N, C-alpha and C positions, 0 to 999 in steps of 0.2 A: 527265439523264433527261427533264426537262421539255422541253428543246429537241427531243429525238427524238420525244416524244409530240406536240408541236405540229406537227412536220414530217409525221408519219404520219397523225395524226387530223384536223388542221385545214388541212393543205396549206401550212403556213408555210415560209418560207425562212430560213436562218440563215447566219451566218458565224462562223468561229472562228480566233482567233489566240492565241498565248501571249505575255503581257506579263511583264515582270520579268526578262527575259533580256537579254543584251548586244544582241542583234538580235531583232526580232519574228519569230516562227515561225508559219507557217501550219499550222493544225491541222484536218485533214479526216478524214473516215471513208471507208472503202471503200464504204459504202452511200450516201454523199452523191452527189447528182446534179451535173451539170455546172454548173447555175445556182448551187448552193451553193458549189462549188469556186471559181467566178469571183468570187462575193461575198467569200469569204475572202481571195482574192488582192487584190481591190480595197481591202478594209479594211486589209490589210497595207501596200499602197502609200500610203494616206492616213497611216497611223501613221509610216511611214518618212519621208515627205515632211515631216510635222510635226516629227519629231526633227531632220531635216537643217536645216530653216529655223531652228530654235531654236539650233542650234550655230553658224550663220554669224555672223561679227562684224557688228555694226551700223555702217553708214557714215553 
């Protein structure tokens, strides 16, 4: 609720993903604008990249 209030009242942008699952899940709302959806996708890419680099064997 706080995130939605910041978005509507203060013009803030947010991003949402679900962690704790086998793979990260992008969580957006139908009311989200394009910028918020892109931010969510960007955060998901960063999390996926971090997980992938941690799983690679060290040489």
